[in-house]
C-alpha positions as CSV (number, residue, x, y, z in Angstrom):
1,X,-7.6,-10.7,-15.8
2,X,-5.0,-12.5,-13.7
3,X,-3.9,-11.4,-10.3
4,X,-1.4,-11.9,-7.5
5,X,-1.7,-10.6,-4.1
6,X,0.9,-10.4,-1.3
7,X,0.5,-9.3,2.3
8,X,2.3,-7.5,5.2
9,X,1.3,-5.3,7.9
10,X,2.0,-1.7,9.1
11,X,1.9,-0.2,12.5
12,X,1.8,3.6,12.8
13,X,0.7,6.5,15.1
14,X,-1.3,9.5,13.9
15,X,-4.1,11.9,14.6
16,X,-6.8,13.6,12.5
17,X,-8.1,17.0,12.1
18,X,-12.0,17.4,11.8
19,X,-15.0,16.6,14.2
20,X,-16.0,13.7,12.0
21,X,-13.0,11.8,13.6
22,X,-14.3,12.1,17.1
23,X,-11.7,10.7,19.6
24,X,-9.4,9.8,16.7
25,X,-8.5,13.4,16.6
26,X,-6.1,12.6,19.5
27,X,-2.9,10.9,18.8
28,X,-3.5,7.1,18.5
29,X,-1.9,3.9,17.0
30,X,-3.1,2.0,14.1
31,X,-2.1,-1.4,12.9
32,X,-3.1,-2.5,9.3
33,X,-2.9,-5.6,7.4
34,X,-1.7,-4.6,3.8
35,X,-2.6,-6.3,0.6
36,X,-1.0,-5.5,-2.7
37,X,-2.7,-7.0,-5.7
38,X,-0.9,-7.0,-9.0
39,X,-3.1,-7.7,-12.2
40,X,-2.3,-8.3,-15.9
41,X,-4.4,-9.5,-18.8
42,X,-1.9,-12.2,-19.9
43,X,0.9,-14.2,-18.1
44,X,4.4,-13.4,-18.7
45,X,6.7,-15.9,-20.4
46,X,7.2,-17.8,-17.1
47,X,3.4,-18.3,-16.7
48,X,3.2,-15.8,-13.8
49,X,1.7,-12.3,-13.1
50,X,4.7,-11.1,-11.1
51,X,7.3,-12.9,-8.9
52,X,5.7,-13.3,-5.6
53,X,9.0,-13.2,-3.7
54,X,10.0,-9.9,-5.2
55,X,6.6,-8.6,-4.8
56,X,6.7,-9.4,-1.0
57,X,10.0,-7.9,-0.7
58,X,9.0,-4.6,-2.4
59,X,5.9,-4.2,-0.4
60,X,7.9,-4.8,2.8
61,X,10.3,-2.2,1.8
62,X,7.7,0.5,1.0
63,X,6.0,-0.4,4.4
64,X,9.3,-0.2,6.4
65,X,9.6,3.6,5.4
66,X,6.3,4.1,7.3
67,X,6.3,1.4,9.9
68,X,6.5,2.4,13.5
69,X,6.3,6.1,12.7
70,X,4.2,8.8,14.1
71,X,2.8,10.1,10.6
72,X,2.0,13.5,12.1
73,X,5.9,14.1,12.1
74,X,6.4,13.0,8.5
75,X,7.2,16.3,6.5
76,X,5.6,15.2,3.3
77,X,2.2,14.5,5.2
78,X,2.2,17.8,6.9
79,X,-1.5,19.2,6.9
80,X,-2.9,16.0,5.6
81,X,-5.2,13.5,7.3
82,X,-3.4,10.3,6.9
83,X,-6.6,8.4,6.6
84,X,-6.6,4.6,5.6
85,X,-7.7,5.7,2.0
86,X,-4.9,8.2,2.0
87,X,-2.4,5.6,3.1
88,X,-3.5,3.2,0.5
89,X,-2.8,5.6,-2.3
90,X,0.7,6.4,-0.8
91,X,1.7,2.8,-0.6
92,X,0.2,2.2,-4.1
93,X,2.1,5.0,-5.6
94,X,5.3,3.9,-4.2
95,X,4.9,0.4,-5.3
96,X,4.0,1.6,-8.8
97,X,7.3,3.7,-8.8
98,X,9.1,0.4,-7.9
99,X,7.5,-1.5,-10.7
100,X,8.4,1.3,-13.3
101,X,12.0,1.3,-11.9
102,X,12.3,-2.5,-12.6
103,X,12.6,-3.6,-9.0
104,X,10.1,-6.5,-9.5
105,X,12.0,-7.5,-12.8
106,X,11.5,-6.7,-16.3
107,X,8.7,-9.2,-16.8
108,X,6.6,-7.2,-14.1
109,X,6.4,-4.3,-16.5
110,X,3.3,-6.3,-18.1
111,X,1.4,-5.5,-15.0
112,X,-1.3,-3.2,-15.9
113,X,-3.3,-2.7,-12.5
114,X,-2.3,-2.5,-8.9
115,X,-4.7,-2.4,-6.0
116,X,-3.7,-1.7,-2.4
117,X,-6.0,-2.6,0.5
118,X,-5.4,-1.6,4.0
119,X,-7.5,-3.7,6.6
120,X,-8.2,-1.8,9.8
121,X,-10.0,-4.7,11.2
122,X,-11.8,-7.8,10.2
123,X,-14.8,-5.7,9.3
124,X,-13.4,-2.5,7.8
125,X,-10.9,-1.7,5.2
126,X,-10.2,0.8,2.3
127,X,-8.5,0.4,-1.0
128,X,-7.0,2.4,-3.8
129,X,-6.7,1.1,-7.3
130,X,-4.5,2.5,-10.1
131,X,-3.3,1.8,-13.6
132,X,0.5,1.1,-14.2
């Protein structure tokens, strides 16, 4: 399996419900390093997994919709704890939609798997993996 990973970052504010979150129940900021890994069993006709420039651009575009926002105020997230794991899935699903729409080029349709990892720090991160 071949893979290409691109990286960006995301800055949000949010709060959590539930005692398990301790002081994070209060509104707080979070900065994540975000990795999107594209995988496929064979390289395309150009000998690549996906165009790195286009993948970087699409990741940036997906993150722009969330960046510098208070996630508690985003209607589609109402009543949801916007945990690192949850956000990894949201971002992966949005990137997958862009791949399906052809935003990364027709050759990118050969990508079979996507993994999105949000790094909370140098010692903690969460990922979501999905088929395309």
